[in-house]
N, C-alpha and C positions, 0 to 999 in steps of 0.2 A: 461644324467645322472642327477637325481634330487639332488639339493643341500640341505643338512640338516643344519638348523640353530641351533645354540646353544641357550640355555635358555637366556643368556645375550643378544644375538643379537635380539631375539624375544622381550625381554623387551624394548630394545632401540628403536626397530621399532614401538612398540605399544606406547611408550612414545612420539616419534616424531609425530605419527599420532594423538595422543591426543592433543598435542600442536597445530597442524595445525587446528584441529576441534575447539579448544577453540579460536584460533586466528580468524578463519572465523566467529564464532558466535559473538565474541566481535566486530569485524569489522562491521558486519551487524547491530548489536544493536546500536553501537555508531553513525554510519552514519544515521540510521533511526531517532534517536533523534536529531542529529545535523541539518538535513535538515529542520525540523520544526522550530528549534530555530533560525537558520541563516536567513530563509525567514522572520520570525517575526522581527528579529533585523533590517534587511534592510528596511522593509516596515513601521515599527512602531517606533523603537528607532531612526533610522536615518531619518524617515519621508520622504522616497523616494516617490515621488508623483504618480508614475505609476506602478501598478502591471502588466500591459500589457507589459511594456518594460522589467521587470524582467522575465516575461514569454518568451519574445523574446530572451533574453540572454540565457535562459535555452535551448530553441529550437536550437539555433545556436551552443551552446556548445555540445549538444547531437550529432549533425551531425558531428562536427569537431573531437570530442573526440572518437566517435565510429569509424570513418574512420581511425583515427590515430592508435587506438588500434588494428583494423583489419590489418593495414599495418605492424605493429610490431608483429603480430601473437598472441596477447594477447587474442583476441576474434575472432570468425568467424561467418559469415552470408553470404548469397548469394549476388552477385553483383547486383547493381541497374538495374532493368529492368521494362518495361511497364507492363508485366504480374504480377510481384510482387506488383507493386503499385496499379494495378487494383484489385488484389485479396484481398487487405487489407481493401478496403472500406466496410462499412462506419466508420471503427474504427477511422480514423483521426478526424472525426467530434466530436466523444466522447472525444478524446484525447485533442483537443483544448479547448473544454468546461470544461473538468476536470482541465486542467492546469490553464486557465485564472480565472475561478470562484473559484478554490482552493486557488490561490494566493490572489484574491480579498477578500475572507472570512478570510484568514489569517491576512490581513491588518486590517479588520474592527472588528474582534472578538478577545476576549482574548483566549489564547491557551487552557485553560480548557474547555471553551464552544465550541470552534472549534472542539476539540477532541470528546466531547460528541455528538455533532450534526453530526459529520462525521460517527457515527455508524448507522445513518439512511440508509447508503449504504447497510448494511446487511439486513435491512428490505425490501428495494427496490429489492434486489437480491432475497430474499425469495419469494416475491409476483411475481416477474417476472418469476421465475422458474416454478411456477404453470401454467402460461399461455403459456410460450414459450417452456419449456422443459418437462412439465407434471410431474414435480418432487415436492414432498411434504416433508417438514421437519417434524421431530418427534415432539411430544408434548413437550418434555423437551426443545428442541431448540427453538420452538415457544414461550415457556414461558419466556426464557431468553430474547428473542427479545421484548416481551411485557414489561419486566422489564427495558430494555434499553430505550424504548419509555417513560415509566413512569419516569425514572430518568431524561431524557431530558426535559420533561414537568415540573417536579418539579424545576429543575434548571432554566428553562426559566421564570417561573412565578415570580421569584425574582432576575432576572438578572438585576442588577442596571446599567450595561453598555449596555443595550439592544440596538441593531442597526438593524433596519428592513432590510436595504440593506445587512448587513452581514449575517443575517439569510436566506435571499433570495438567496444570492450567495452560501452559504454552502449547501442548499438543492438542488440547480441546480448542484453543484459539486457532491453531493451524487447520484443524478439521472444519471449523465453522467458516474460516476464510475461504477454504477450498470449495466447500458446499455453496457458499454465496456466489463465488465466481462461476462455478459450473451451472448453477441454476439460472443466472443471468444469461449465459451463453445459450442455454437450452430453451428457455421460456420467453424471455423478453425480446430477443432478436434485435436488441439495440434501439427499441422504440421508446425507451425511457432514459433520460439523461442521468448521469451519476449524481448530480445535485438533486434531482427529483427523487431518486431512490433514497438518497441520504435523508432528505427532509421527511418523506413519508415513513421511513423506518423509525426515525426519532419520534415522530408524532404518535405512531402506533404503540411503541414500547414504553412510552413515558409512564403511564399509570401502572402497568405491571412492574416496571423497574422500581417505582416508589414503594409499591406494596412489598416487593422482595426485600428491599433495603430495610423497611420497617420490620418485617418478619424476622430477619436475621439479626436485628439489633444494631445495624450499621448506622442508621440515622442517629440513634442515641449516642453511639461512639463518637460520631462526628460532632454532635451537639456539645459534648463535654471535652472536645479537643482543646488543649490549653493555649494554642498559639494563634487563635483567631484575631488577636490584636497585633500580630506581627506583620508589619507592612510588606516585608520581603516574602513571607508565606502567602499573603493575600494576592500579591502581584503574580506569583507563580501559579496559584490556584486559578486566578482569573484567566491567565494565559492558557493554562491547560484546558479550561472550559471552551474557549473560543477557537483553539487551534484546529479542532476537527473541521470546522467550516473553512477556516483559512487555508488548510491543506488542500481541501477539495477545490476551492476557488483557484489556488495557485496551480494545481494540476490542470484544470480546464484552460487557464490562461496560457500555460506553457505548451499544451497540446495545440491550441489554436495558432500560436505565434511561431512555433518552431517545428522541427521535423521529428520523425520517429527516432532517428539516430541521436538527436539531442536528448530526448527523453531517456534513452538507454544510457548515454554517457552520464547524465545527471544522476540517474538511479544508481549507477555503479559507484560514482564518487560519493554519493550519500551513504551507501552501504559501508564503504571503506571508512569514512569519517566516523559514522556511528559506532562501528566495531572497535576502532582503535582509540578514539577519544573517550568512548564509553568505559574503557579500562580505568580512567581516572575520575569518572563521574559516579557518585553514589557511595563510593568507598567500600563496596562489597565484592569487588573482584579480587580473587586470591590467585596470584600468579604461580604457575608451574610450567615446566618445559613441555610436558606432554599435552597439557591443556592448550597452551599457546600454539603448538604445532597443529593441533586439530582445528583450531579456529582459523589458522592461515590456510589449511587445506580447503576448508569450506569457503573462505573468501575467494580464493583463486578459482574454485569450481563455479562459484556464482558469477564471476566475471566472464568466464568462458561460456557459461549458459546464456548470459545476456547477449553476447556477440552472436552465438549460434541462432538464437531466436530472432534477432534483428535481421540476420542474413536470410532466414526462412521467410520473414515478413516481406523483405524486399523482393525475393524471388517470386512470391505470390503476386505482388503488385505488377512486376514485369510480365508475368504470364497473363494477367488480366488485360493488360494493354497491348498484348500481342507481340512482345519483344522477344519471346522465347518459343516460337513455333517450330524452329528448325529441327530440333532433336526429335520431337514428337512426330513432326511431318515426315521426317526421313524414315522413322520406324514404320509408319503406316504405309509409306510408298514401297518400302522394302517388302512388306507383306503382300502388296498388290503387284510387285514386279515392275514398278515404275522407276524412272531415273530419280536419284536423290539430289538434294540441294548440295552445293559445294560447302 
């Protein structure tokens, strides 16, 4: 027998649902901002000498926290197997490049310039889609990508803290991120969760990452770092290690509890906060009018890009459920000489 809810009970249920949605959105947004700020604090403010060792800490934390969360039933993914580890290749190669060069560019660039140059990932994805997926973006989307490039070039022309290694690192980071996204779209077809991919990536690259850090002398640099007894540094280092998992979990939670529009809005707000608050974090941003104008052009273009992509996504959803057959139907009927819909 169906249970009939009173108006008051429905209101309470909707209120609790709204609170959960707001909480999930706020959690994802806060974590997205914090992970950039904390990494910057560890590498620039505390002057930790090795971004590779920070990356190692994040890899180990992802493995340990993921397994612990799975054991307590917080998350779920398949048990480790040779088939799973084979199926995921070559994603671990993109993952380790993305992680290491992402942290390296965070260390060497100011947060505003890092954020602006990270948008080249979208451009690499757009170009890659043409050759790998035979997918073309609309004129409006391509125009916003051009504006992002323009903003990045304007900002770079008068970047008074220009670092050639930082720019190189972030562009490699962009390429690795784009390759990772394209490969997932082309090969996995959504049959592996983000958390599963993250876990197996970390597990596979752990030993190579340790060997690389040892070979380059980064483990030795980290060993002789003088602030290991500083509680503030240890707190930030620990947070930096676990934030990779926390970010992924918050994204999954927000996706499950909210809508695509909410994700877009949260992402836009996050990018704005990171860009402008980042001016004051790390102490390595050098202001100039031209640079600041370029950053703002990129920010505005990224906001328009997010809106356009959301509208495209919604249109695809409406087409799938048959809410937009009229235009196509009329075109077909016109070809066949049949009467058109009003």
